[in-house]
MARPA-662030 format. One record per residue (C-alpha): residue in one letter; residue number from 1; y, x, z; chain. Coordinates in steps of 0.02 Angstrom, whole numbers, plus 32768, in hexadecimal, padded with zeros to 4 digits. Layout:
residues N
<atom code="A" pos="NUM" v="Y" u="X" w="Z" unit="A"/>
...
END
This chain:
residues 117
<atom code="M" pos="1" v="7BA2" u="7950" w="79A1" unit="A"/>
<atom code="L" pos="2" v="7B22" u="7961" w="7A2D" unit="A"/>
<atom code="Y" pos="3" v="7B0E" u="7A18" w="79FE" unit="A"/>
<atom code="N" pos="4" v="7BCC" u="7A35" w="7A11" unit="A"/>
<atom code="N" pos="5" v="7BCC" u="79E2" w="7ABE" unit="A"/>
<atom code="K" pos="6" v="7B3C" u="7A51" w="7AFA" unit="A"/>
<atom code="L" pos="7" v="7B94" u="7AEA" w="7AB5" unit="A"/>
<atom code="S" pos="8" v="7C36" u="7AB9" w="7B0E" unit="A"/>
<atom code="I" pos="9" v="7BDA" u="7A9F" w="7BB3" unit="A"/>
<atom code="L" pos="10" v="7B83" u="7B47" w="7BA1" unit="A"/>
<atom code="A" pos="11" v="7C29" u="7B9E" w="7B7C" unit="A"/>
<atom code="L" pos="12" v="7C7A" u="7B4C" w="7C14" unit="A"/>
<atom code="A" pos="13" v="7BE9" u="7B7F" w="7C85" unit="A"/>
<atom code="L" pos="14" v="7BF5" u="7C32" w="7C46" unit="A"/>
<atom code="A" pos="15" v="7CB2" u="7C36" w="7C63" unit="A"/>
<atom code="L" pos="16" v="7C9E" u="7BF5" w="7D15" unit="A"/>
<atom code="A" pos="17" v="7C15" u="7C72" w="7D3D" unit="A"/>
<atom code="T" pos="18" v="7C80" u="7D01" w="7CFA" unit="A"/>
<atom code="A" pos="19" v="7D17" u="7CC8" w="7D5F" unit="A"/>
<atom code="G" pos="20" v="7CAE" u="7CBC" w="7DFC" unit="A"/>
<atom code="T" pos="21" v="7C6A" u="7D6C" w="7DE2" unit="A"/>
<atom code="I" pos="22" v="7D19" u="7DB3" w="7DC8" unit="A"/>
<atom code="A" pos="23" v="7D5B" u="7D5B" w="7E65" unit="A"/>
<atom code="Y" pos="24" v="7CC9" u="7D9D" w="7ECC" unit="A"/>
<atom code="A" pos="25" v="7CE5" u="7E4E" w="7E8D" unit="A"/>
<atom code="A" pos="26" v="7D9F" u="7E44" w="7EB5" unit="A"/>
<atom code="N" pos="27" v="7D7C" u="7E0B" w="7F66" unit="A"/>
<atom code="A" pos="28" v="7CF9" u="7E93" w="7F7F" unit="A"/>
<atom code="T" pos="29" v="7D75" u="7F18" w="7F45" unit="A"/>
<atom code="T" pos="30" v="7DFB" u="7ED6" w="7FBC" unit="A"/>
<atom code="A" pos="31" v="7D80" u="7ED7" w="804E" unit="A"/>
<atom code="E" pos="32" v="7D4A" u="7F89" w="8024" unit="A"/>
<atom code="Q" pos="33" v="7DFE" u="7FC2" w="801D" unit="A"/>
<atom code="H" pos="34" v="7E24" u="7F77" w="80C8" unit="A"/>
<atom code="A" pos="35" v="7D86" u="7FC2" w="8111" unit="A"/>
<atom code="S" pos="36" v="7DB7" u="806F" w="80D5" unit="A"/>
<atom code="V" pos="37" v="7E67" u="806C" w="8120" unit="A"/>
<atom code="K" pos="38" v="7E78" u="8109" w="8188" unit="A"/>
<atom code="P" pos="39" v="7ED9" u="8116" w="822A" unit="A"/>
<atom code="F" pos="40" v="7F82" u="816B" w="8219" unit="A"/>
<atom code="K" pos="41" v="7FE7" u="81DA" w="828D" unit="A"/>
<atom code="G" pos="42" v="8048" u="816E" w="8306" unit="A"/>
<atom code="E" pos="43" v="7FDB" u="80D4" w="82EC" unit="A"/>
<atom code="K" pos="44" v="7FED" u="80A8" w="83A5" unit="A"/>
<atom code="L" pos="45" v="80A6" u="8089" w="8384" unit="A"/>
<atom code="A" pos="46" v="807F" u="8007" w="82FE" unit="A"/>
<atom code="K" pos="47" v="8085" u="7F79" w="837D" unit="A"/>
<atom code="N" pos="48" v="8141" u="7F9A" w="838A" unit="A"/>
<atom code="A" pos="49" v="815D" u="7F96" w="82CC" unit="A"/>
<atom code="K" pos="50" v="8193" u="7EFB" w="826F" unit="A"/>
<atom code="I" pos="51" v="8152" u="7F37" w="81C7" unit="A"/>
<atom code="S" pos="52" v="80A6" u="7F7C" w="81A4" unit="A"/>
<atom code="M" pos="53" v="8077" u="8029" w="8167" unit="A"/>
<atom code="A" pos="54" v="8041" u="7FD9" w="80C1" unit="A"/>
<atom code="D" pos="55" v="80EC" u="7F88" w="80AA" unit="A"/>
<atom code="A" pos="56" v="8144" u="802A" w="80DA" unit="A"/>
<atom code="R" pos="57" v="80DC" u="8088" w="8058" unit="A"/>
<atom code="V" pos="58" v="8119" u="8010" w="7FD1" unit="A"/>
<atom code="I" pos="59" v="81CE" u="8028" w="8007" unit="A"/>
<atom code="A" pos="60" v="81BD" u="80E6" w="800D" unit="A"/>
<atom code="L" pos="61" v="816B" u="80F0" w="7F62" unit="A"/>
<atom code="K" pos="62" v="81F1" u="8080" w="7F19" unit="A"/>
<atom code="A" pos="63" v="8274" u="80F8" w="7F5F" unit="A"/>
<atom code="H" pos="64" v="8218" u="818F" w="7F1D" unit="A"/>
<atom code="P" pos="65" v="8180" u="817B" w="7EA9" unit="A"/>
<atom code="G" pos="66" v="80F3" u="81F8" w="7EBD" unit="A"/>
<atom code="K" pos="67" v="8055" u="8213" w="7F23" unit="A"/>
<atom code="I" pos="68" v="805A" u="8201" w="7FE0" unit="A"/>
<atom code="A" pos="69" v="8019" u="82A3" w="802D" unit="A"/>
<atom code="D" pos="70" v="803A" u="8279" w="80E3" unit="A"/>
<atom code="E" pos="71" v="8074" u="81E4" w="8148" unit="A"/>
<atom code="E" pos="72" v="809B" u="81BE" w="81FD" unit="A"/>
<atom code="L" pos="73" v="80F4" u="8144" w="826F" unit="A"/>
<atom code="E" pos="74" v="8167" u="819C" w="82E8" unit="A"/>
<atom code="K" pos="75" v="81F6" u="8185" w="8361" unit="A"/>
<atom code="E" pos="76" v="828D" u="81DB" w="8318" unit="A"/>
<atom code="K" pos="77" v="834A" u="81CB" w="8326" unit="A"/>
<atom code="G" pos="78" v="839F" u="815C" w="82A7" unit="A"/>
<atom code="G" pos="79" v="8386" u="80A7" w="8278" unit="A"/>
<atom code="S" pos="80" v="831F" u="8047" w="82F8" unit="A"/>
<atom code="G" pos="81" v="82D5" u="80EA" w="833C" unit="A"/>
<atom code="L" pos="82" v="8229" u="80C6" w="82F3" unit="A"/>
<atom code="R" pos="83" v="8203" u="8100" w="8243" unit="A"/>
<atom code="Y" pos="84" v="8179" u="8119" w="81C7" unit="A"/>
<atom code="S" pos="85" v="8184" u="81C8" w="817D" unit="A"/>
<atom code="F" pos="86" v="8135" u="81F2" w="80D6" unit="A"/>
<atom code="D" pos="87" v="8120" u="8296" w="8078" unit="A"/>
<atom code="I" pos="88" v="811A" u="8266" w="7FC1" unit="A"/>
<atom code="K" pos="89" v="80E8" u="82E9" w="7F41" unit="A"/>
<atom code="D" pos="90" v="8123" u="82EC" w="7E8E" unit="A"/>
<atom code="A" pos="91" v="8142" u="8370" w="7E08" unit="A"/>
<atom code="K" pos="92" v="81E0" u="83AF" w="7E61" unit="A"/>
<atom code="G" pos="93" v="8191" u="83C8" w="7F0D" unit="A"/>
<atom code="T" pos="94" v="817E" u="8361" w="7FAA" unit="A"/>
<atom code="Q" pos="95" v="81FA" u="82D9" w="7FD4" unit="A"/>
<atom code="E" pos="96" v="820C" u="829B" w="8087" unit="A"/>
<atom code="V" pos="97" v="822D" u="81E0" w="808E" unit="A"/>
<atom code="G" pos="98" v="824D" u="8187" w="8133" unit="A"/>
<atom code="V" pos="99" v="8242" u="80C9" w="8141" unit="A"/>
<atom code="D" pos="100" v="8280" u="806B" w="81DA" unit="A"/>
<atom code="A" pos="101" v="81E8" u="8015" w="8227" unit="A"/>
<atom code="K" pos="102" v="824D" u="7F7F" w="8262" unit="A"/>
<atom code="T" pos="103" v="82C3" u="7F5F" w="81CF" unit="A"/>
<atom code="G" pos="104" v="826E" u="7FAF" w="8139" unit="A"/>
<atom code="K" pos="105" v="830D" u="800D" w="810E" unit="A"/>
<atom code="V" pos="106" v="82FA" u="80BA" w="80BF" unit="A"/>
<atom code="L" pos="107" v="8345" u="8133" w="813E" unit="A"/>
<atom code="E" pos="108" v="831C" u="81D7" w="80E8" unit="A"/>
<atom code="N" pos="109" v="82F3" u="820B" w="8037" unit="A"/>
<atom code="K" pos="110" v="8303" u="82C6" w="801E" unit="A"/>
<atom code="L" pos="111" v="82A6" u="835A" w="7FD7" unit="A"/>
<atom code="E" pos="112" v="8244" u="83AD" w="8061" unit="A"/>
<atom code="G" pos="113" v="8283" u="845C" w="8089" unit="A"/>
<atom code="P" pos="114" v="8221" u="84FD" w="80A1" unit="A"/>
<atom code="N" pos="115" v="81FB" u="84D2" w="8158" unit="A"/>
<atom code="P" pos="116" v="81AE" u="8423" w="8155" unit="A"/>
<atom code="D" pos="117" v="81A7" u="83BB" w="81F4" unit="A"/>
END
């Protein structure tokens, strides 16, 4: 009986140590990701946006899955006049997706033509 109690305590200690190591690693990864965030074109306009570039990326990729090749925040006609613009590459080509920086609404989602912006 005493042997089973010691074994249970040892198993619990091992489980807690493992959980602590995993939590530490997850936090370190998150910190590294935030530290490696690069500035984007139009970043100075971000103070006027209601949604972040990260949130706009999620919205754009939901509208058109693929790999973001270029991104910017720009003043442009339509919507609130401030939009995140993404070039998203997939097997068919490059899709231009525009997300309103104040409402999060998708303003544009079209295949980029031969003369990209």
